[in-house]
DRENLUM-396946 format. One record per residue (C-alpha): residue in three letters; residue number from 1; x, y, z. Coordinates in steps of 0.2 Angstrom, whole numbers, padded with zeros to 4 digits. Example, Ala and Ser with C-alpha at 12.3 -4.5 7.8 and 13.67 -1.06 7.14 Angstrom:
BEGIN
@res = ALA&n = 1&east = 0062&north = -0022&up = 0039
@res = SER&n = 2&east = 0068&north = -0005&up = 0036
END
This chain:
BEGIN
@res = MET&n = 1&east = 0540&north = 0461&up = 0428
@res = LYS&n = 2&east = 0526&north = 0452&up = 0415
@res = SER&n = 3&east = 0511&north = 0448&up = 0420
@res = ALA&n = 4&east = 0494&north = 0442&up = 0414
@res = VAL&n = 5&east = 0474&north = 0446&up = 0417
@res = VAL&n = 6&east = 0462&north = 0433&up = 0413
@res = LEU&n = 7&east = 0447&north = 0438&up = 0404
@res = LEU&n = 8&east = 0430&north = 0430&up = 0408
@res = PRO&n = 9&east = 0411&north = 0435&up = 0402
@res = GLY&n = 10&east = 0404&north = 0444&up = 0419
@res = LEU&n = 11&east = 0420&north = 0449&up = 0427
@res = ASN&n = 12&east = 0419&north = 0467&up = 0434
@res = ARG&n = 13&east = 0436&north = 0469&up = 0441
@res = ASP&n = 14&east = 0448&north = 0468&up = 0429
@res = ARG&n = 15&east = 0450&north = 0485&up = 0424
@res = ASP&n = 16&east = 0455&north = 0488&up = 0443
@res = MET&n = 17&east = 0467&north = 0473&up = 0442
@res = ILE&n = 18&east = 0475&north = 0478&up = 0425
@res = ALA&n = 19&east = 0477&north = 0496&up = 0434
@res = ALA&n = 20&east = 0487&north = 0490&up = 0449
@res = LEU&n = 21&east = 0498&north = 0478&up = 0441
@res = THR&n = 22&east = 0504&north = 0493&up = 0428
@res = LYS&n = 23&east = 0503&north = 0504&up = 0442
@res = ILE&n = 24&east = 0515&north = 0493&up = 0453
@res = SER&n = 25&east = 0526&north = 0485&up = 0439
@res = GLY&n = 26&east = 0528&north = 0499&up = 0427
@res = GLN&n = 27&east = 0521&north = 0490&up = 0414
@res = ALA&n = 28&east = 0503&north = 0484&up = 0408
@res = PRO&n = 29&east = 0500&north = 0464&up = 0410
@res = VAL&n = 30&east = 0494&north = 0454&up = 0396
@res = THR&n = 31&east = 0475&north = 0451&up = 0395
@res = VAL&n = 32&east = 0470&north = 0432&up = 0390
@res = TRP&n = 33&east = 0452&north = 0428&up = 0386
@res = GLN&n = 34&east = 0443&north = 0413&up = 0390
@res = THR&n = 35&east = 0444&north = 0404&up = 0373
@res = GLU&n = 36&east = 0463&north = 0406&up = 0374
@res = THR&n = 37&east = 0472&north = 0389&up = 0376
@res = VAL&n = 38&east = 0491&north = 0396&up = 0379
@res = ILE&n = 39&east = 0497&north = 0411&up = 0390
@res = PRO&n = 40&east = 0514&north = 0418&up = 0388
@res = ASP&n = 41&east = 0527&north = 0416&up = 0400
@res = VAL&n = 42&east = 0523&north = 0428&up = 0413
@res = ASP&n = 43&east = 0529&north = 0431&up = 0431
@res = LEU&n = 44&east = 0511&north = 0431&up = 0436
@res = ILE&n = 45&east = 0494&north = 0426&up = 0431
@res = VAL&n = 46&east = 0479&north = 0435&up = 0441
@res = VAL&n = 47&east = 0460&north = 0430&up = 0438
@res = PRO&n = 48&east = 0450&north = 0445&up = 0446
@res = GLY&n = 49&east = 0434&north = 0446&up = 0454
@res = GLY&n = 50&east = 0417&north = 0450&up = 0447
@res = PHE&n = 51&east = 0403&north = 0437&up = 0444
@res = SER&n = 52&east = 0409&north = 0426&up = 0429
@res = TYR&n = 53&east = 0395&north = 0419&up = 0419
@res = GLY&n = 54&east = 0383&north = 0428&up = 0428
@res = ASP&n = 55&east = 0388&north = 0415&up = 0443
@res = TYR&n = 56&east = 0377&north = 0402&up = 0436
@res = LEU&n = 57&east = 0375&north = 0383&up = 0444
@res = ARG&n = 58&east = 0387&north = 0390&up = 0456
@res = CYS&n = 59&east = 0400&north = 0403&up = 0457
@res = GLY&n = 60&east = 0415&north = 0400&up = 0446
@res = ALA&n = 61&east = 0408&north = 0383&up = 0440
@res = ILE&n = 62&east = 0408&north = 0390&up = 0423
@res = ALA&n = 63&east = 0422&north = 0397&up = 0420
@res = ALA&n = 64&east = 0432&north = 0386&up = 0430
@res = ARG&n = 65&east = 0429&north = 0373&up = 0416
@res = SER&n = 66&east = 0433&north = 0387&up = 0402
@res = PRO&n = 67&east = 0449&north = 0384&up = 0390
@res = VAL&n = 68&east = 0462&north = 0399&up = 0395
@res = MET&n = 69&east = 0458&north = 0389&up = 0417
@res = ARG&n = 70&east = 0466&north = 0374&up = 0408
@res = ALA&n = 71&east = 0480&north = 0384&up = 0401
@res = VAL&n = 72&east = 0480&north = 0393&up = 0421
@res = ALA&n = 73&east = 0483&north = 0375&up = 0429
@res = GLU&n = 74&east = 0496&north = 0370&up = 0417
@res = LYS&n = 75&east = 0505&north = 0386&up = 0421
@res = ALA&n = 76&east = 0503&north = 0384&up = 0439
@res = SER&n = 77&east = 0508&north = 0365&up = 0437
@res = ALA&n = 78&east = 0524&north = 0372&up = 0432
@res = GLY&n = 79&east = 0527&north = 0384&up = 0447
@res = VAL&n = 80&east = 0520&north = 0399&up = 0439
@res = PRO&n = 81&east = 0512&north = 0412&up = 0451
@res = VAL&n = 82&east = 0494&north = 0412&up = 0451
@res = LEU&n = 83&east = 0482&north = 0425&up = 0462
@res = GLY&n = 84&east = 0464&north = 0423&up = 0462
@res = VAL&n = 85&east = 0454&north = 0438&up = 0470
@res = CYS&n = 86&east = 0435&north = 0436&up = 0474
@res = ASN&n = 87&east = 0427&north = 0426&up = 0460
@res = GLY&n = 88&east = 0445&north = 0421&up = 0454
@res = PHE&n = 89&east = 0446&north = 0414&up = 0471
@res = GLN&n = 90&east = 0429&north = 0404&up = 0470
@res = ILE&n = 91&east = 0436&north = 0399&up = 0453
@res = LEU&n = 92&east = 0454&north = 0394&up = 0460
@res = CYS&n = 93&east = 0442&north = 0382&up = 0470
@res = GLU&n = 94&east = 0431&north = 0376&up = 0456
@res = ALA&n = 95&east = 0446&north = 0371&up = 0447
@res = GLY&n = 96&east = 0454&north = 0361&up = 0458
@res = LEU&n = 97&east = 0470&north = 0374&up = 0459
@res = LEU&n = 98&east = 0463&north = 0376&up = 0479
@res = PRO&n = 99&east = 0454&north = 0366&up = 0492
@res = GLY&n = 100&east = 0438&north = 0370&up = 0499
@res = ALA&n = 101&east = 0423&north = 0381&up = 0492
@res = LEU&n = 102&east = 0415&north = 0396&up = 0495
@res = MET&n = 103&east = 0397&north = 0398&up = 0499
@res = ARG&n = 104&east = 0383&north = 0410&up = 0501
@res = ASN&n = 105&east = 0389&north = 0423&up = 0516
@res = THR&n = 106&east = 0379&north = 0415&up = 0531
@res = THR&n = 107&east = 0369&north = 0433&up = 0532
@res = LEU&n = 108&east = 0364&north = 0430&up = 0516
@res = LYS&n = 109&east = 0366&north = 0447&up = 0509
@res = PHE&n = 110&east = 0380&north = 0455&up = 0498
@res = VAL&n = 111&east = 0394&north = 0463&up = 0508
@res = CYS&n = 112&east = 0404&north = 0479&up = 0503
@res = ARG&n = 113&east = 0417&north = 0485&up = 0518
@res = GLU&n = 114&east = 0433&north = 0487&up = 0523
@res = VAL&n = 115&east = 0440&north = 0471&up = 0534
@res = LYS&n = 116&east = 0455&north = 0467&up = 0542
@res = LEU&n = 117&east = 0467&north = 0454&up = 0540
@res = LYS&n = 118&east = 0479&north = 0446&up = 0549
@res = VAL&n = 119&east = 0493&north = 0439&up = 0541
@res = THR&n = 120&east = 0496&north = 0422&up = 0547
@res = ASN&n = 121&east = 0510&north = 0414&up = 0534
@res = ALA&n = 122&east = 0522&north = 0427&up = 0529
@res = GLY&n = 123&east = 0533&north = 0415&up = 0524
@res = THR&n = 124&east = 0525&north = 0413&up = 0506
@res = ARG&n = 125&east = 0529&north = 0424&up = 0489
@res = PHE&n = 126&east = 0513&north = 0433&up = 0492
@res = THR&n = 127&east = 0517&north = 0440&up = 0510
@res = ALA&n = 128&east = 0535&north = 0441&up = 0510
@res = GLY&n = 129&east = 0531&north = 0459&up = 0510
@res = TYR&n = 130&east = 0522&north = 0459&up = 0528
@res = ALA&n = 131&east = 0527&north = 0454&up = 0544
@res = GLN&n = 132&east = 0520&north = 0438&up = 0553
@res = ASP&n = 133&east = 0504&north = 0442&up = 0561
@res = GLN&n = 134&east = 0503&north = 0459&up = 0555
@res = VAL&n = 135&east = 0486&north = 0466&up = 0553
@res = ILE&n = 136&east = 0481&north = 0474&up = 0537
@res = ARG&n = 137&east = 0466&north = 0484&up = 0530
@res = CYS&n = 138&east = 0456&north = 0477&up = 0515
@res = PRO&n = 139&east = 0441&north = 0480&up = 0506
@res = VAL&n = 140&east = 0427&north = 0466&up = 0502
@res = ALA&n = 141&east = 0413&north = 0464&up = 0491
@res = HIS&n = 142&east = 0406&north = 0448&up = 0490
@res = HIS&n = 143&east = 0389&north = 0438&up = 0490
@res = ASP&n = 144&east = 0398&north = 0421&up = 0492
@res = GLY&n = 145&east = 0414&north = 0421&up = 0501
@res = ASN&n = 146&east = 0412&north = 0409&up = 0516
@res = TYR&n = 147&east = 0424&north = 0398&up = 0515
@res = PHE&n = 148&east = 0422&north = 0380&up = 0519
@res = ALA&n = 149&east = 0429&north = 0362&up = 0520
@res = ASP&n = 150&east = 0429&north = 0345&up = 0525
@res = ALA&n = 151&east = 0435&north = 0341&up = 0541
@res = SER&n = 152&east = 0451&north = 0332&up = 0534
@res = THR&n = 153&east = 0455&north = 0345&up = 0522
@res = LEU&n = 154&east = 0454&north = 0360&up = 0535
@res = ASP&n = 155&east = 0465&north = 0352&up = 0546
@res = ARG&n = 156&east = 0479&north = 0349&up = 0531
@res = VAL&n = 157&east = 0476&north = 0366&up = 0526
@res = GLU&n = 158&east = 0478&north = 0371&up = 0543
@res = GLY&n = 159&east = 0492&north = 0359&up = 0548
@res = GLU&n = 160&east = 0503&north = 0364&up = 0534
@res = GLY&n = 161&east = 0502&north = 0383&up = 0535
@res = GLN&n = 162&east = 0492&north = 0387&up = 0521
@res = VAL&n = 163&east = 0480&north = 0399&up = 0528
@res = VAL&n = 164&east = 0490&north = 0415&up = 0524
@res = PHE&n = 165&east = 0477&north = 0428&up = 0528
@res = ARG&n = 166&east = 0463&north = 0428&up = 0542
@res = TYR&n = 167&east = 0448&north = 0441&up = 0546
@res = ALA&n = 168&east = 0454&north = 0449&up = 0561
@res = GLU&n = 169&east = 0447&north = 0459&up = 0576
@res = GLY&n = 170&east = 0429&north = 0454&up = 0574
@res = THR&n = 171&east = 0427&north = 0459&up = 0555
@res = ASN&n = 172&east = 0423&north = 0441&up = 0549
@res = PRO&n = 173&east = 0410&north = 0447&up = 0534
@res = ASN&n = 174&east = 0403&north = 0431&up = 0529
@res = GLY&n = 175&east = 0405&north = 0416&up = 0543
@res = ALA&n = 176&east = 0421&north = 0409&up = 0534
@res = ILE&n = 177&east = 0427&north = 0396&up = 0546
@res = ASN&n = 178&east = 0443&north = 0398&up = 0555
@res = ASP&n = 179&east = 0439&north = 0416&up = 0548
@res = ILE&n = 180&east = 0450&north = 0412&up = 0534
@res = ALA&n = 181&east = 0452&north = 0424&up = 0520
@res = GLY&n = 182&east = 0465&north = 0418&up = 0509
@res = ILE&n = 183&east = 0474&north = 0402&up = 0505
@res = VAL&n = 184&east = 0488&north = 0395&up = 0496
@res = ASN&n = 185&east = 0490&north = 0379&up = 0488
@res = ASP&n = 186&east = 0505&north = 0365&up = 0494
@res = ARG&n = 187&east = 0517&north = 0374&up = 0484
@res = GLY&n = 188&east = 0515&north = 0390&up = 0490
@res = ASN&n = 189&east = 0513&north = 0398&up = 0472
@res = VAL&n = 190&east = 0492&north = 0398&up = 0472
@res = LEU&n = 191&east = 0484&north = 0412&up = 0482
@res = GLY&n = 192&east = 0465&north = 0412&up = 0482
@res = MET&n = 193&east = 0459&north = 0428&up = 0493
@res = MET&n = 194&east = 0440&north = 0434&up = 0494
@res = PRO&n = 195&east = 0447&north = 0451&up = 0499
@res = HIS&n = 196&east = 0452&north = 0465&up = 0486
@res = PRO&n = 197&east = 0470&north = 0472&up = 0487
@res = GLU&n = 198&east = 0469&north = 0480&up = 0472
@res = ASN&n = 199&east = 0460&north = 0492&up = 0479
@res = LEU&n = 200&east = 0471&north = 0497&up = 0493
@res = ILE&n = 201&east = 0487&north = 0498&up = 0483
@res = GLU&n = 202&east = 0491&north = 0520&up = 0485
@res = PRO&n = 203&east = 0487&north = 0535&up = 0494
@res = GLU&n = 204&east = 0473&north = 0541&up = 0483
@res = HIS&n = 205&east = 0463&north = 0522&up = 0490
@res = GLY&n = 206&east = 0464&north = 0528&up = 0507
@res = GLY&n = 207&east = 0479&north = 0517&up = 0510
@res = SER&n = 208&east = 0492&north = 0504&up = 0502
@res = ASP&n = 209&east = 0489&north = 0489&up = 0512
@res = GLY&n = 210&east = 0489&north = 0480&up = 0498
@res = ARG&n = 211&east = 0505&north = 0485&up = 0488
@res = PRO&n = 212&east = 0515&north = 0473&up = 0494
@res = LEU&n = 213&east = 0506&north = 0458&up = 0490
@res = PHE&n = 214&east = 0508&north = 0462&up = 0473
@res = GLU&n = 215&east = 0526&north = 0467&up = 0477
@res = GLY&n = 216&east = 0530&north = 0450&up = 0483
@res = ALA&n = 217&east = 0521&north = 0441&up = 0470
@res = LEU&n = 218&east = 0529&north = 0450&up = 0453
@res = GLY&n = 219&east = 0547&north = 0446&up = 0462
@res = LEU&n = 220&east = 0549&north = 0464&up = 0466
@res = LEU&n = 221&east = 0553&north = 0466&up = 0484
@res = GLY&n = 222&east = 0571&north = 0471&up = 0485
@res = ARG&n = 223&east = 0573&north = 0479&up = 0466
@res = GLY&n = 224&east = 0569&north = 0495&up = 0467
@res = LEU&n = 225&east = 0552&north = 0494&up = 0464
@res = ALA&n = 226&east = 0542&north = 0504&up = 0452
@res = ALA&n = 227&east = 0535&north = 0521&up = 0459
END
Protein backbone atom coordinates (compact mmCIF):
# COMPACT_ATOMS: atom_id res chain seq x y z
CA MET A 1 0.00 0.00 0.00
CA LYS A 2 1.31 3.42 -0.97
CA SER A 3 1.53 6.38 1.39
CA ALA A 4 2.81 9.95 1.31
CA VAL A 5 4.31 12.13 4.04
CA VAL A 6 4.07 15.91 3.77
CA LEU A 7 7.29 17.82 4.52
CA LEU A 8 7.18 21.38 5.84
CA PRO A 9 9.89 23.62 7.32
CA GLY A 10 10.08 23.06 11.07
CA LEU A 11 8.52 19.61 11.21
CA ASN A 12 10.65 17.18 13.22
CA ARG A 13 8.59 13.99 13.35
CA ASP A 14 8.68 13.23 9.65
CA ARG A 15 11.45 10.61 10.00
CA ASP A 16 9.56 8.83 12.77
CA MET A 17 6.47 8.74 10.57
CA ILE A 18 8.40 7.55 7.51
CA ALA A 19 10.00 4.77 9.57
CA ALA A 20 6.61 3.66 10.93
CA LEU A 21 4.93 3.61 7.54
CA THR A 22 7.85 1.74 5.99
CA LYS A 23 7.87 -0.83 8.76
CA ILE A 24 4.13 -1.45 8.61
CA SER A 25 3.44 -1.27 4.87
CA GLY A 26 6.70 -2.79 3.65
CA GLN A 27 7.54 0.17 1.42
CA ALA A 28 8.80 3.68 2.05
CA PRO A 29 6.29 6.49 1.60
CA VAL A 30 6.80 9.19 -0.98
CA THR A 31 7.69 12.57 0.50
CA VAL A 32 5.93 15.69 -0.71
CA TRP A 33 7.52 19.10 -0.14
CA GLN A 34 5.65 22.28 0.82
CA THR A 35 5.79 23.76 -2.70
CA GLU A 36 4.27 20.73 -4.44
CA THR A 37 0.84 21.25 -5.95
CA VAL A 38 0.15 17.64 -6.91
CA ILE A 39 0.23 14.55 -4.71
CA PRO A 40 0.59 11.19 -6.49
CA ASP A 41 -2.05 8.49 -6.13
CA VAL A 42 -1.58 6.97 -2.68
CA ASP A 43 -3.67 5.11 -0.11
CA LEU A 44 -2.83 7.43 2.79
CA ILE A 45 -1.47 10.95 3.25
CA VAL A 46 0.15 11.91 6.57
CA VAL A 47 0.96 15.37 7.93
CA PRO A 48 3.43 14.68 10.77
CA GLY A 49 4.25 16.58 13.93
CA GLY A 50 6.75 19.26 14.79
CA PHE A 51 6.77 23.04 14.71
CA SER A 52 5.98 24.05 11.14
CA TYR A 53 7.24 27.55 10.36
CA GLY A 54 8.29 27.92 13.99
CA ASP A 55 4.64 28.03 15.14
CA TYR A 56 4.53 31.71 14.15
CA LEU A 57 1.10 33.44 14.16
CA ARG A 58 -0.60 30.26 15.43
CA CYS A 59 0.46 26.63 15.34
CA GLY A 60 -0.17 25.40 11.81
CA ALA A 61 -1.53 28.71 10.48
CA ILE A 62 1.22 29.32 7.90
CA ALA A 63 1.53 25.68 6.90
CA ALA A 64 -2.22 25.48 6.27
CA ARG A 65 -1.81 28.05 3.50
CA SER A 66 1.05 26.33 1.70
CA PRO A 67 0.56 24.93 -1.83
CA VAL A 68 0.89 21.32 -0.68
CA MET A 69 -2.03 21.67 1.75
CA ARG A 70 -4.30 22.73 -1.10
CA ALA A 71 -3.28 19.48 -2.79
CA VAL A 72 -4.00 17.57 0.43
CA ALA A 73 -7.44 19.17 0.59
CA GLU A 74 -8.16 18.07 -2.98
CA LYS A 75 -7.18 14.48 -2.18
CA ALA A 76 -9.26 14.51 1.01
CA SER A 77 -12.24 15.79 -0.96
CA ALA A 78 -11.77 12.84 -3.33
CA GLY A 79 -11.95 10.44 -0.38
CA VAL A 80 -8.26 9.69 0.20
CA PRO A 81 -7.52 9.01 3.91
CA VAL A 82 -5.53 11.81 5.55
CA LEU A 83 -3.89 11.61 8.98
CA GLY A 84 -2.56 14.62 10.88
CA VAL A 85 -0.58 14.02 14.07
CA CYS A 86 0.19 16.74 16.63
CA ASN A 87 1.23 19.73 14.50
CA GLY A 88 -0.44 17.89 11.64
CA PHE A 89 -3.72 18.01 13.60
CA GLN A 90 -3.25 21.74 14.14
CA ILE A 91 -2.58 22.22 10.42
CA LEU A 92 -5.70 20.27 9.40
CA CYS A 93 -7.83 22.44 11.69
CA GLU A 94 -6.24 25.64 10.37
CA ALA A 95 -6.82 24.42 6.80
CA GLY A 96 -10.51 23.84 7.50
CA LEU A 97 -10.28 20.09 6.96
CA LEU A 98 -11.32 19.48 10.57
CA PRO A 99 -13.53 21.54 12.90
CA GLY A 100 -12.32 23.31 16.02
CA ALA A 101 -8.92 24.59 17.09
CA LEU A 102 -5.93 23.59 19.21
CA MET A 103 -5.06 26.10 21.92
CA ARG A 104 -2.22 26.43 24.44
CA ASN A 105 -2.15 23.73 27.11
CA THR A 106 -3.96 24.91 30.24
CA THR A 107 -0.73 24.47 32.23
CA LEU A 108 1.03 26.78 29.75
CA LYS A 109 3.80 24.20 29.67
CA PHE A 110 5.10 21.78 27.06
CA VAL A 111 4.08 18.24 27.97
CA CYS A 112 5.94 15.08 26.94
CA ARG A 113 4.73 11.82 28.46
CA GLU A 114 2.59 8.76 27.88
CA VAL A 115 -1.19 9.04 28.13
CA LYS A 116 -4.09 6.64 27.84
CA LEU A 117 -6.65 6.93 25.05
CA LYS A 118 -10.16 5.53 24.92
CA VAL A 119 -11.38 4.49 21.46
CA THR A 120 -14.79 6.15 21.36
CA ASN A 121 -15.63 5.29 17.76
CA ALA A 122 -14.24 2.01 16.42
CA GLY A 123 -16.28 2.33 13.25
CA THR A 124 -13.82 4.39 11.21
CA ARG A 125 -11.11 3.17 8.89
CA PHE A 126 -8.49 4.50 11.29
CA THR A 127 -9.92 2.76 14.37
CA ALA A 128 -11.16 -0.50 12.82
CA GLY A 129 -8.27 -2.39 14.40
CA TYR A 130 -9.44 -1.51 17.90
CA ALA A 131 -12.43 -2.57 19.98
CA GLN A 132 -15.09 -0.04 20.93
CA ASP A 133 -14.12 1.63 24.24
CA GLN A 134 -10.70 -0.07 24.22
CA VAL A 135 -8.09 1.86 26.21
CA ILE A 136 -4.65 2.11 24.60
CA ARG A 137 -1.34 3.74 25.47
CA CYS A 138 0.18 6.54 23.38
CA PRO A 139 2.88 9.20 23.91
CA VAL A 140 2.25 12.94 23.57
CA ALA A 141 4.65 15.84 23.04
CA HIS A 142 3.07 19.26 22.54
CA HIS A 143 2.52 22.77 23.85
CA ASP A 144 -0.75 23.54 22.07
CA GLY A 145 -2.97 20.46 22.29
CA ASN A 146 -5.97 21.90 24.08
CA TYR A 147 -8.82 21.07 21.70
CA PHE A 148 -11.65 23.61 21.64
CA ALA A 149 -14.79 24.16 19.57
CA ASP A 150 -17.76 26.46 20.01
CA ALA A 151 -20.92 24.97 21.47
CA SER A 152 -22.72 24.29 18.18
CA THR A 153 -19.63 22.75 16.57
CA LEU A 154 -18.97 20.63 19.64
CA ASP A 155 -22.56 19.38 19.68
CA ARG A 156 -22.24 18.37 16.02
CA VAL A 157 -18.86 16.68 16.46
CA GLU A 158 -20.08 14.77 19.50
CA GLY A 159 -23.50 13.96 18.05
CA GLU A 160 -22.15 12.61 14.76
CA GLY A 161 -19.52 10.36 16.32
CA GLN A 162 -16.57 12.37 15.06
CA VAL A 163 -14.66 12.04 18.33
CA VAL A 164 -12.64 8.85 17.93
CA PHE A 165 -10.11 9.19 20.77
CA ARG A 166 -10.46 10.67 24.25
CA TYR A 167 -7.85 10.97 26.98
CA ALA A 168 -8.73 8.28 29.53
CA GLU A 169 -8.24 7.56 33.19
CA GLY A 170 -7.40 11.13 34.14
CA THR A 171 -4.46 11.45 31.74
CA ASN A 172 -5.71 14.54 29.82
CA PRO A 173 -2.41 16.44 29.45
CA ASN A 174 -3.67 19.73 28.04
CA GLY A 175 -7.20 20.57 29.24
CA ALA A 176 -8.89 19.62 25.97
CA ILE A 177 -12.66 20.03 26.11
CA ASN A 178 -14.48 16.73 26.74
CA ASP A 179 -11.04 15.06 26.92
CA ILE A 180 -10.91 15.10 23.10
CA ALA A 181 -7.65 13.68 21.74
CA GLY A 182 -8.60 12.89 18.13
CA ILE A 183 -11.44 13.61 15.71
CA VAL A 184 -12.45 12.74 12.16
CA ASN A 185 -14.26 14.83 9.59
CA ASP A 186 -17.89 14.16 8.77
CA ARG A 187 -16.89 11.73 5.99
CA GLY A 188 -14.55 9.82 8.28
CA ASN A 189 -11.53 9.95 5.95
CA VAL A 190 -9.57 12.72 7.72
CA LEU A 191 -8.24 12.10 11.23
CA GLY A 192 -6.43 14.57 13.43
CA MET A 193 -4.94 13.56 16.79
CA MET A 194 -2.46 15.06 19.22
CA PRO A 195 -0.82 11.81 20.49
CA HIS A 196 1.90 10.11 18.42
CA PRO A 197 0.89 6.56 17.40
CA GLU A 198 3.99 6.28 15.19
CA ASN A 199 6.11 6.10 18.35
CA LEU A 200 4.43 2.97 19.70
CA ILE A 201 4.29 0.41 16.87
CA GLU A 202 6.71 -2.35 17.90
CA PRO A 203 8.14 -4.03 21.00
CA GLU A 204 11.30 -1.95 20.74
CA HIS A 205 9.11 1.09 21.46
CA GLY A 206 7.78 -0.56 24.59
CA GLY A 207 4.51 -1.56 22.97
CA SER A 208 2.56 -1.63 19.72
CA ASP A 209 -0.71 0.09 20.61
CA GLY A 210 -0.32 2.55 17.72
CA ARG A 211 0.17 -0.08 15.03
CA PRO A 212 -3.52 -0.97 14.39
CA LEU A 213 -4.24 2.66 13.51
CA PHE A 214 -1.79 2.54 10.61
CA GLU A 215 -2.89 -0.93 9.54
CA GLY A 216 -6.46 0.31 9.30
CA ALA A 217 -5.53 3.58 7.60
CA LEU A 218 -3.46 1.72 4.99
CA GLY A 219 -6.22 -0.82 4.36
CA LEU A 220 -4.03 -3.69 5.56
CA LEU A 221 -6.39 -5.24 8.10
CA GLY A 222 -7.18 -8.82 7.18
CA ARG A 223 -4.71 -8.89 4.29
CA GLY A 224 -1.61 -10.48 5.75
CA LEU A 225 0.18 -7.55 7.27
CA ALA A 226 3.77 -6.55 6.80
CA ALA A 227 6.12 -7.76 9.56
